[in-house]
N, CA, C and O atoms as a DFTB+ gen file, in Angstrom:
652 C
 N C O
     1  1      -7.352      15.076       6.963
     2  2      -6.004      14.975       7.681
     3  2      -4.854      14.832       6.818
     4  3      -3.800      15.168       7.357
     5  1      -4.770      14.434       5.651
     6  2      -3.662      14.081       4.982
     7  2      -3.307      15.642       4.301
     8  3      -2.184      16.136       4.198
     9  1      -4.308      16.110       3.973
    10  2      -4.248      17.606       3.281
    11  2      -3.758      18.696       4.440
    12  3      -3.036      19.635       4.105
    13  1      -4.054      18.579       5.393
    14  2      -3.680      19.431       6.633
    15  2      -1.912      19.177       6.685
    16  3      -1.029      20.030       6.596
    17  1      -1.803      17.910       6.834
    18  2      -0.221      17.522       6.936
    19  2       0.863      18.054       5.570
    20  3       2.009      18.490       5.685
    21  1       0.175      17.876       4.467
    22  2       0.619      18.324       3.234
    23  2       0.810      19.753       3.279
    24  3       1.814      20.257       2.775
    25  1      -0.203      20.534       3.924
    26  2      -0.106      21.980       3.845
    27  2       1.073      22.562       4.721
    28  3       1.825      23.490       4.423
    29  1       1.056      21.646       6.102
    30  2       2.032      21.948       6.956
    31  2       3.589      21.626       6.370
    32  3       4.582      22.337       6.520
    33  1       3.511      20.609       5.810
    34  2       4.968      20.067       5.356
    35  2       5.352      21.203       4.314
    36  3       6.469      21.691       4.485
    37  1       4.566      21.716       3.220
    38  2       4.886      22.579       2.521
    39  2       5.070      23.921       2.908
    40  3       5.787      24.659       2.233
    41  1       4.389      24.389       4.118
    42  2       4.858      25.682       4.831
    43  2       6.036      25.558       5.407
    44  3       6.864      26.468       5.373
    45  1       6.268      24.281       6.072
    46  2       7.978      23.989       6.751
    47  2       8.943      24.204       5.659
    48  3       9.898      24.929       5.939
    49  1       8.872      23.650       4.304
    50  2       9.717      23.545       3.546
    51  2       9.885      24.860       2.903
    52  3      11.024      25.191       2.575
    53  1       8.863      25.672       2.677
    54  2       8.999      26.959       2.261
    55  2       9.823      28.009       3.291
    56  3      10.572      28.887       2.861
    57  1       9.557      27.772       4.749
    58  2      10.299      28.456       5.602
    59  2      11.740      28.173       5.992
    60  3      12.513      29.004       6.467
    61  1      12.004      26.909       5.735
    62  2      13.285      26.153       6.084
    63  2      14.267      27.270       5.565
    64  3      14.968      27.877       6.374
    65  1      14.316      27.532       4.264
    66  2      15.546      28.543       3.887
    67  2      15.687      29.759       4.595
    68  3      16.842      30.178       4.668
    69  1      14.666      30.532       5.218
    70  2      14.608      31.730       5.955
    71  2      15.478      31.196       7.368
    72  3      16.499      31.790       7.713
    73  1      15.031      30.198       8.012
    74  2      15.350      29.729       8.892
    75  2      17.040      29.635       9.016
    76  3      17.785      30.110       9.873
    77  1      17.394      28.679       7.589
    78  2      18.913      28.502       7.594
    79  2      19.545      29.639       7.614
    80  3      20.559      29.777       8.299
    81  1      18.982      30.729       6.784
    82  2      19.638      31.968       6.427
    83  2      19.838      32.672       7.843
    84  3      20.916      33.212       8.090
    85  1      18.729      32.669       8.836
    86  2      18.700      33.532      10.073
    87  2      19.737      32.625      10.965
    88  3      19.950      33.075      12.091
    89  1      20.303      31.600      10.669
    90  2      21.291      30.939      11.780
    91  2      22.617      31.052      10.858
    92  3      23.727      30.634      11.191
    93  1      22.401      31.487      10.030
    94  2      23.966      31.849       9.220
    95  2      24.676      32.914       9.979
    96  3      24.176      33.989      10.311
    97  1      25.862      32.523      10.217
    98  2      26.770      33.571      11.028
    99  2      27.114      34.642      10.318
   100  3      27.241      34.311       9.139
   101  1      27.383      36.092      10.537
   102  2      27.825      36.916      10.016
   103  2      28.800      37.487      10.708
   104  3      29.145      37.053      11.808
   105  1      29.453      38.722      10.026
   106  2      30.623      39.379      10.822
   107  2      30.292      40.719      11.009
   108  3      30.985      41.588      10.481
   109  1      29.151      41.051      11.813
   110  2      28.669      42.369      12.122
   111  2      29.574      42.596      13.317
   112  3      30.147      43.685      13.358
   113  1      29.769      41.803      14.214
   114  2      31.011      42.760      15.330
   115  2      32.332      43.278      14.857
   116  3      32.922      44.256      15.316
   117  1      32.684      42.575      13.977
   118  2      34.042      42.995      13.243
   119  2      33.712      44.201      12.417
   120  3      34.461      45.177      12.471
   121  1      32.775      44.204      11.750
   122  2      32.413      45.023      10.487
   123  2      31.742      46.323      10.941
   124  3      31.396      47.205      10.155
   125  1      31.553      46.386      12.522
   126  2      30.654      47.347      12.963
   127  2      31.576      49.046      12.664
   128  3      32.711      49.283      13.077
   129  1      30.829      49.871      11.981
   130  2      31.328      51.114      11.765
   131  2      32.367      51.299      10.563
   132  3      32.982      52.348      10.364
   133  1      32.505      49.910       9.635
   134  2      33.353      49.937       8.454
   135  2      32.591      50.068       7.382
   136  3      31.569      49.398       7.234
   137  1      33.113      51.164       6.305
   138  2      32.382      51.308       5.225
   139  2      33.389      50.791       4.157
   140  3      32.975      50.851       2.999
   141  1      34.464      50.362       4.321
   142  2      35.331      49.950       3.137
   143  2      36.371      49.053       3.566
   144  3      37.196      49.262       4.455
   145  1      36.234      47.927       2.766
   146  2      37.303      46.880       3.289
   147  2      38.390      46.702       2.397
   148  3      38.434      46.176       1.285
   149  1      39.320      47.278       3.145
   150  2      40.542      47.656       2.506
   151  2      41.855      46.589       2.788
   152  3      42.609      46.617       3.760
   153  1      41.885      45.734       1.744
   154  2      42.741      44.592       1.967
   155  2      43.643      44.373       0.650
   156  3      43.314      44.597      -0.515
   157  1      44.941      43.844       1.170
   158  2      45.680      43.279       0.203
   159  2      46.054      41.774       0.364
   160  3      46.508      41.430       1.455
   161  1      45.920      40.937      -0.525
   162  2      46.193      39.709      -0.391
   163  2      47.579      39.153      -0.675
   164  3      47.715      38.768      -1.837
   165  1      48.673      39.016       0.139
   166  2      50.022      38.860      -0.360
   167  2      50.047      37.440      -0.726
   168  3      50.085      36.525       0.096
   169  1      50.026      37.304      -1.959
   170  2      49.836      35.879      -2.649
   171  2      51.530      35.237      -2.786
   172  3      52.357      35.759      -3.533
   173  1      51.781      34.212      -2.048
   174  2      53.205      33.694      -2.630
   175  2      53.199      32.146      -2.399
   176  3      53.766      31.535      -1.493
   177  1      52.378      31.609      -3.491
   178  2      51.798      30.267      -3.560
   179  2      52.303      29.367      -4.717
   180  3      52.222      29.845      -5.848
   181  1      52.775      28.219      -4.582
   182  2      53.519      27.458      -5.768
   183  2      52.267      26.602      -6.301
   184  3      52.281      26.298      -7.494
   185  1      51.380      26.267      -5.648
   186  2      50.377      25.197      -6.183
   187  2      49.336      25.520      -6.610
   188  3      48.514      26.098      -5.899
   189  1      49.123      25.233      -7.836
   190  2      47.979      25.688      -8.810
   191  2      46.713      25.273      -8.200
   192  3      45.856      26.153      -8.127
   193  1      46.422      24.121      -7.752
   194  2      45.161      23.810      -6.947
   195  2      44.950      24.409      -5.767
   196  3      43.820      24.583      -5.310
   197  1      46.125      24.800      -5.133
   198  2      45.781      25.497      -3.954
   199  2      45.570      27.166      -4.111
   200  3      45.072      27.841      -3.210
   201  1      45.965      27.645      -5.224
   202  2      45.955      28.918      -5.448
   203  2      44.233      28.969      -5.857
   204  3      43.352      29.637      -5.316
   205  1      44.131      28.016      -6.996
   206  2      42.382      28.052      -7.286
   207  2      41.453      28.190      -6.082
   208  3      40.515      28.987      -6.116
   209  1      41.720      27.369      -4.942
   210  2      40.801      27.466      -3.899
   211  2      41.213      28.913      -3.299
   212  3      40.202      29.613      -3.246
   213  1      42.165      29.474      -2.911
   214  2      42.253      30.515      -2.359
   215  2      41.569      31.637      -3.313
   216  3      40.973      32.503      -2.673
   217  1      41.547      31.774      -4.641
   218  2      41.125      32.798      -5.337
   219  2      39.477      32.361      -5.291
   220  3      38.793      33.359      -5.516
   221  1      38.864      31.448      -5.117
   222  2      37.673      31.120      -4.890
   223  2      37.063      31.799      -3.529
   224  3      36.036      32.475      -3.471
   225  1      37.855      31.492      -2.550
   226  2      37.726      32.044      -1.042
   227  2      37.651      33.715      -1.184
   228  3      36.734      34.375      -0.695
   229  1      38.761      34.278      -1.928
   230  2      38.930      35.679      -2.117
   231  2      37.603      36.275      -2.719
   232  3      37.074      37.292      -2.269
   233  1      37.094      35.514      -3.823
   234  2      35.774      36.028      -4.425
   235  2      34.702      35.830      -3.239
   236  3      33.825      36.689      -3.164
   237  1      34.695      34.962      -2.472
   238  2      33.641      34.746      -1.818
   239  2      33.684      35.888      -0.508
   240  3      32.621      36.289      -0.033
   241  1      35.104      36.399       0.058
   242  2      35.331      37.337       0.657
   243  2      34.812      38.695       0.143
   244  3      34.364      39.554       0.903
   245  1      34.894      38.826      -1.089
   246  2      34.478      40.084      -1.840
   247  2      32.982      40.155      -1.472
   248  3      32.526      41.068      -0.783
   249  1      32.141      39.004      -2.037
   250  2      30.809      38.827      -1.970
   251  2      30.154      38.942      -0.395
   252  3      29.055      39.395      -0.076
   253  1      31.100      38.436       0.372
   254  2      30.560      38.499       1.905
   255  2      30.577      40.084       2.502
   256  3      29.751      40.554       3.285
   257  1      31.811      40.816       1.882
   258  2      31.766      41.979       2.297
   259  2      30.529      43.207       1.651
   260  3      30.140      44.234       2.207
   261  1      30.084      42.575       0.150
   262  2      29.129      43.427      -0.130
   263  2      27.868      42.985       0.260
   264  3      26.933      43.780       0.160
   265  1      27.664      41.827       0.699
   266  2      26.394      41.190       1.405
   267  2      26.377      41.958       2.829
   268  3      25.285      42.154       3.364
   269  1      27.253      42.281       3.288
   270  2      27.143      42.916       4.759
   271  2      27.518      44.500       4.556
   272  3      27.999      45.089       5.525
   273  1      27.347      45.093       3.526
   274  2      27.150      46.662       3.422
   275  2      28.655      47.141       3.436
   276  3      28.865      48.274       3.868
   277  1      29.507      46.532       3.090
   278  2      30.846      47.073       3.130
   279  2      31.488      47.023       1.632
   280  3      31.452      46.009       0.935
   281  1      32.098      48.291       1.220
   282  2      32.473      48.632      -0.115
   283  2      33.901      47.721      -0.111
   284  3      34.830      48.142       0.578
   285  1      34.036      46.717      -0.730
   286  2      35.559      45.892      -1.025
   287  2      36.601      46.843      -1.634
   288  3      36.260      47.331      -2.711
   289  1      37.771      47.192      -1.172
   290  2      38.797      47.603      -1.780
   291  2      40.023      46.783      -1.684
   292  3      40.860      46.904      -0.789
   293  1      40.092      45.690      -2.956
   294  2      40.879      44.485      -2.693
   295  2      41.849      44.642      -3.634
   296  3      41.555      45.166      -4.708
   297  1      43.060      44.239      -3.385
   298  2      44.287      43.987      -4.321
   299  2      45.066      42.612      -3.956
   300  3      45.350      42.205      -2.830
   301  1      45.314      42.056      -5.103
   302  2      46.246      40.874      -5.006
   303  2      47.596      41.272      -5.411
   304  3      47.865      41.966      -6.392
   305  1      48.499      40.722      -4.490
   306  2      50.039      40.906      -4.826
   307  2      50.623      39.868      -4.993
   308  3      50.909      39.270      -3.956
   309  1      50.955      39.353      -6.051
   310  2      51.833      38.125      -6.651
   311  2      53.067      37.972      -6.264
   312  3      53.744      38.914      -6.676
   313  1      53.688      37.195      -5.641
   314  2      55.051      37.209      -5.450
   315  2      55.549      36.022      -5.236
   316  3      54.828      35.088      -4.886
   317  1      56.975      35.888      -5.435
   318  2      57.585      34.563      -5.226
   319  2      56.861      33.608      -6.461
   320  3      56.340      34.171      -7.423
   321  1      56.878      32.153      -6.346
   322  2      56.221      31.307      -7.359
   323  2      55.027      31.553      -7.728
   324  3      54.631      30.904      -8.696
   325  1      54.344      32.266      -7.276
   326  2      52.750      32.537      -7.542
   327  2      52.888      33.249      -8.781
   328  3      51.947      33.093      -9.559
   329  1      54.120      34.222      -9.276
   330  2      54.061      34.705     -10.572
   331  2      54.070      33.841     -11.727
   332  3      53.670      34.164     -12.845
   333  1      54.596      32.611     -11.360
   334  2      54.601      31.555     -12.589
   335  2      53.255      31.036     -12.828
   336  3      52.867      30.627     -13.922
   337  1      52.451      31.076     -11.588
   338  2      50.861      30.595     -12.204
   339  2      50.132      31.689     -12.497
   340  3      48.923      31.458     -12.539
   341  1      50.415      32.673     -12.689
   342  2      49.765      33.860     -13.712
   343  2      50.226      34.473     -14.519
   344  3      49.968      35.662     -14.706
   345  1      51.142      33.685     -15.283
   346  2      51.680      33.889     -16.410
   347  2      51.166      33.064     -17.277
   348  3      50.541      32.042     -16.994
   349  1      51.483      33.599     -18.700
   350  2      50.656      32.737     -19.658
   351  2      51.973      31.836     -20.484
   352  3      51.847      31.236     -21.552
   353  1      53.055      31.927     -19.771
   354  2      54.244      31.004     -20.373
   355  2      54.011      29.814     -19.518
   356  3      54.046      29.955     -18.295
   357  1      53.787      28.707     -20.024
   358  2      53.463      27.587     -19.264
   359  2      54.461      26.197     -19.690
   360  3      54.192      24.996     -19.709
   361  1      55.644      26.907     -19.992
   362  2      56.796      25.760     -20.344
   363  2      57.187      24.989     -19.030
   364  3      57.516      23.803     -19.011
   365  1      57.111      25.790     -17.965
   366  2      57.728      24.868     -16.717
   367  2      56.584      23.734     -16.171
   368  3      56.861      22.912     -15.298
   369  1      55.330      23.819     -16.788
   370  2      54.201      23.037     -16.167
   371  2      54.045      21.925     -17.018
   372  3      54.170      22.061     -18.235
   373  1      53.758      20.727     -16.448
   374  2      53.203      19.614     -16.942
   375  2      51.520      19.964     -17.541
   376  3      50.657      20.751     -17.153
   377  1      51.568      19.083     -18.521
   378  2      50.138      19.178     -19.180
   379  2      49.089      18.862     -18.254
   380  3      47.969      19.309     -18.500
   381  1      49.280      18.126     -17.172
   382  2      48.131      17.906     -16.257
   383  2      47.820      19.328     -15.263
   384  3      46.825      19.514     -14.562
   385  1      48.889      20.158     -15.432
   386  2      48.551      21.410     -14.670
   387  2      47.836      22.479     -15.401
   388  3      47.594      23.530     -14.807
   389  1      47.443      22.301     -16.737
   390  2      46.787      23.125     -17.461
   391  2      45.277      23.401     -17.174
   392  3      44.717      24.458     -17.465
   393  1      44.896      22.717     -16.787
   394  2      43.319      22.646     -16.447
   395  2      43.452      23.661     -15.177
   396  3      42.856      24.736     -15.241
   397  1      44.120      23.380     -14.183
   398  2      44.464      24.367     -13.007
   399  2      44.694      25.843     -13.187
   400  3      44.215      26.737     -12.489
   401  1      45.678      26.002     -14.456
   402  2      45.977      27.126     -14.779
   403  2      45.079      27.885     -15.505
   404  3      45.060      29.115     -15.471
   405  1      44.196      27.065     -16.282
   406  2      42.816      27.742     -16.890
   407  2      41.934      28.328     -15.885
   408  3      41.426      29.443     -16.005
   409  1      41.743      27.443     -14.758
   410  2      40.780      28.054     -13.643
   411  2      41.522      29.332     -12.923
   412  3      40.888      30.225     -12.361
   413  1      42.670      29.301     -12.999
   414  2      43.269      30.313     -12.123
   415  2      43.105      31.709     -13.046
   416  3      42.782      32.804     -12.586
   417  1      43.399      31.419     -14.449
   418  2      43.161      32.627     -15.410
   419  2      41.467      33.030     -15.357
   420  3      41.166      34.212     -15.528
   421  1      40.648      32.255     -15.174
   422  2      39.165      32.565     -15.040
   423  2      38.897      33.377     -13.774
   424  3      38.187      34.382     -13.753
   425  1      39.558      32.828     -12.671
   426  2      39.211      33.410     -11.437
   427  2      39.828      34.958     -11.626
   428  3      39.254      35.996     -11.298
   429  1      40.903      34.855     -12.126
   430  2      41.580      36.380     -12.274
   431  2      40.737      37.293     -13.181
   432  3      40.678      38.499     -12.943
   433  1      40.083      36.734     -14.221
   434  2      39.409      37.732     -15.042
   435  2      38.071      37.858     -14.333
   436  3      37.661      39.015     -14.436
   437  1      37.340      37.162     -13.726
   438  2      36.148      37.224     -12.735
   439  2      36.459      38.295     -11.717
   440  3      35.760      39.306     -11.642
   441  1      37.523      38.083     -10.915
   442  2      37.955      39.013      -9.952
   443  2      37.938      40.430     -10.265
   444  3      37.437      41.294      -9.545
   445  1      38.637      40.661     -11.616
   446  2      39.050      41.904     -12.264
   447  2      37.689      42.635     -12.299
   448  3      37.474      43.782     -11.906
   449  1      36.689      41.648     -12.912
   450  2      35.429      42.179     -13.377
   451  2      34.482      42.735     -12.197
   452  3      33.425      43.335     -12.392
   453  1      34.975      42.469     -11.086
   454  2      34.335      43.003      -9.796
   455  2      35.483      44.258      -9.310
   456  3      35.308      44.916      -8.284
   457  1      36.249      44.383      -9.906
   458  2      36.875      45.605      -9.373
   459  2      38.253      45.436      -8.596
   460  3      38.929      46.382      -8.191
   461  1      38.560      44.117      -8.450
   462  2      39.904      43.781      -7.887
   463  2      41.074      44.096      -8.843
   464  3      41.239      43.672      -9.987
   465  1      41.831      44.912      -8.139
   466  2      43.114      45.265      -8.572
   467  2      44.288      44.285      -8.458
   468  3      44.206      43.640      -7.413
   469  1      45.348      43.973      -9.202
   470  2      46.449      42.960      -9.034
   471  2      47.604      43.506      -9.558
   472  3      47.610      44.333     -10.470
   473  1      48.804      42.964      -8.879
   474  2      50.213      43.344      -8.916
   475  2      50.830      42.119      -9.144
   476  3      50.449      41.083      -8.600
   477  1      51.950      42.195     -10.073
   478  2      52.902      41.158     -10.086
   479  2      54.334      41.601      -9.474
   480  3      54.673      42.768      -9.674
   481  1      55.023      40.926      -8.893
   482  2      56.439      41.225      -8.439
   483  2      57.316      41.232      -9.219
   484  3      57.684      40.164      -9.708
   485  1      57.897      42.389      -9.560
   486  2      59.053      42.201     -10.702
   487  2      60.424      41.839     -10.148
   488  3      61.440      41.680     -10.825
   489  1      60.314      41.730      -8.815
   490  2      61.672      40.791      -8.324
   491  2      61.371      39.376      -8.492
   492  3      62.241      38.529      -8.692
   493  1      60.296      39.168      -8.419
   494  2      59.892      37.453      -8.336
   495  2      59.933      37.142      -9.964
   496  3      60.354      36.051     -10.349
   497  1      59.462      38.185     -10.938
   498  2      59.321      37.683     -12.295
   499  2      60.746      37.562     -12.827
   500  3      61.063      36.852     -13.782
   501  1      61.690      38.436     -12.012
   502  2      63.035      38.186     -12.662
   503  2      63.742      37.068     -11.965
   504  3      64.640      36.439     -12.525
   505  1      63.389      36.846     -10.883
   506  2      64.093      35.583     -10.022
   507  2      63.493      34.320     -10.840
   508  3      64.299      33.425     -11.097
   509  1      62.377      34.189     -11.201
   510  2      61.544      32.900     -11.795
   511  2      61.749      33.055     -13.343
   512  3      61.111      32.225     -13.990
   513  1      62.301      33.705     -13.884
   514  2      62.705      34.187     -15.206
   515  2      61.263      34.276     -16.096
   516  3      61.108      33.703     -17.175
   517  1      60.476      34.919     -15.579
   518  2      59.110      35.237     -16.273
   519  2      59.114      36.731     -16.836
   520  3      59.429      37.684     -16.124
   521  1      58.761      36.848     -18.089
   522  2      58.481      38.023     -18.865
   523  2      57.548      38.573     -18.061
   524  3      56.795      37.839     -17.420
   525  1      57.465      39.959     -17.978
   526  2      56.477      40.338     -17.150
   527  2      55.408      40.849     -18.394
   528  3      54.287      41.236     -18.062
   529  1      55.711      40.837     -19.491
   530  2      54.770      40.782     -20.671
   531  2      53.550      39.667     -20.819
   532  3      52.477      39.745     -21.416
   533  1      54.090      38.694     -20.108
   534  2      53.332      37.345     -20.108
   535  2      52.302      37.154     -18.859
   536  3      51.373      36.346     -18.850
   537  1      52.600      37.933     -17.944
   538  2      51.559      37.999     -16.936
   539  2      50.115      38.037     -17.411
   540  3      49.905      38.527     -18.521
   541  1      49.096      37.571     -16.692
   542  2      47.740      37.492     -17.354
   543  2      47.365      38.935     -17.371
   544  3      47.826      39.746     -16.567
   545  1      46.501      39.234     -18.326
   546  2      45.903      40.652     -18.522
   547  2      45.291      41.430     -17.169
   548  3      44.361      41.154     -16.411
   549  1      45.944      42.179     -17.207
   550  2      45.277      43.041     -15.965
   551  2      46.181      43.212     -14.702
   552  3      46.152      44.172     -13.932
   553  1      47.113      41.945     -14.609
   554  2      47.928      42.109     -13.710
   555  2      49.061      42.921     -13.853
   556  3      49.893      42.516     -14.665
   557  1      49.362      44.253     -13.102
   558  2      50.122      45.320     -13.336
   559  2      51.653      44.862     -12.820
   560  3      51.836      44.643     -11.623
   561  1      52.587      44.749     -13.657
   562  2      54.046      44.255     -12.842
   563  2      54.452      45.812     -12.244
   564  3      54.370      46.906     -12.801
   565  1      54.919      45.447     -10.891
   566  2      55.433      46.612      -9.969
   567  2      56.810      46.125      -9.714
   568  3      57.089      44.937      -9.873
   569  1      57.682      47.008      -9.323
   570  2      59.079      46.921      -9.001
   571  2      59.538      45.657      -7.727
   572  3      60.493      44.884      -7.802
   573  1      58.669      45.747      -6.759
   574  2      58.803      44.991      -5.622
   575  2      57.495      45.024      -4.908
   576  3      56.984      46.040      -4.438
   577  1      57.019      43.866      -4.870
   578  2      55.597      43.958      -3.767
   579  2      55.916      43.822      -2.340
   580  3      55.027      43.408      -1.595
   581  1      57.172      44.145      -1.822
   582  2      57.496      44.194      -0.347
   583  2      57.085      45.796      -0.386
   584  3      56.165      46.341       0.224
   585  1      57.947      46.321      -1.196
   586  2      57.464      47.945      -1.148
   587  2      55.982      48.083      -1.486
   588  3      55.542      49.050      -0.865
   589  1      55.054      47.507      -2.214
   590  2      53.731      47.917      -2.186
   591  2      52.871      47.562      -1.117
   592  3      51.828      48.157      -0.845
   593  1      53.478      46.261      -0.323
   594  2      52.795      45.911       0.811
   595  2      52.882      46.924       1.775
   596  3      51.848      47.362       2.278
   597  1      54.469      47.540       2.238
   598  2      54.699      48.701       2.961
   599  2      53.577      49.793       2.798
   600  3      52.868      50.320       3.654
   601  1      53.643      49.994       1.240
   602  2      52.889      51.340       1.021
   603  2      51.202      51.187       1.451
   604  3      50.454      51.974       2.031
   605  1      51.029      50.146       1.027
   606  2      49.238      49.693       1.405
   607  2      49.066      49.638       2.768
   608  3      48.140      50.211       3.342
   609  1      49.873      49.008       3.294
   610  2      49.627      48.854       4.775
   611  2      49.742      50.355       5.708
   612  3      49.176      50.577       6.779
   613  1      50.530      51.159       5.045
   614  2      50.663      52.466       5.709
   615  2      49.580      53.395       5.261
   616  3      49.424      54.530       5.711
   617  1      48.831      52.819       4.324
   618  2      47.470      53.558       4.042
   619  2      46.351      52.656       4.609
   620  3      45.211      52.799       4.167
   621  1      46.556      51.930       5.362
   622  2      45.260      51.468       6.233
   623  2      44.800      50.037       5.644
   624  3      43.860      49.498       6.228
   625  1      45.357      49.396       4.579
   626  2      45.025      48.327       4.208
   627  2      45.369      47.125       4.938
   628  3      46.560      47.083       5.245
   629  1      44.624      46.071       5.330
   630  2      45.033      44.734       5.979
   631  2      45.742      43.997       4.951
   632  3      45.487      43.964       3.747
   633  1      46.703      43.387       5.615
   634  2      47.649      42.474       4.555
   635  2      47.415      40.972       5.094
   636  3      47.834      40.639       6.202
   637  1      46.806      40.191       4.348
   638  2      46.226      38.758       4.579
   639  2      47.426      38.117       3.620
   640  3      47.481      38.407       2.425
   641  1      48.437      37.167       4.287
   642  2      49.286      36.444       3.786
   643  2      48.559      35.045       3.111
   644  3      47.736      34.488       3.837
   645  1      48.769      34.559       2.015
   646  2      48.632      33.416       1.215
   647  2      49.621      32.688       0.726
   648  3      50.187      32.941      -0.338
   649  1      49.958      31.483       1.678
   650  2      51.295      30.829       1.226
   651  2      50.964      29.297       0.994
   652  3      51.848      28.523       0.626
């Protein structure tokens, strides 16, 4: 009897991940007929810890699109105070912020390896006195991300604000 109970317990444990996976919600209704996930994340955020969280969720969004058979076409548009968080110039930050800034840089590098494109707003870098050459590697300075957002939205990209 003990052997049968153990076998049943082992079988239940083996099947549990499959049951959990089957119960996991998906986005099939929203993605029906969608082949390309075209999105611009409009990032205007001043908090390093908050931006870390959002970058992790953007990575999860990329992975969810791939998992559900949609090719991600993602762009991050950094504007406003967010440009200070994606610069190598850390003079304005306390030492206690450096770990979070390092994590942001790691997220940025990881997302770029997945093909995520990135822009930094020239208006914001001017207003916040950030040298465009100090933007993290792979973040392309553009004249004005409002203009970029207009262009991308006209080309069918969804715009998701991150504030």
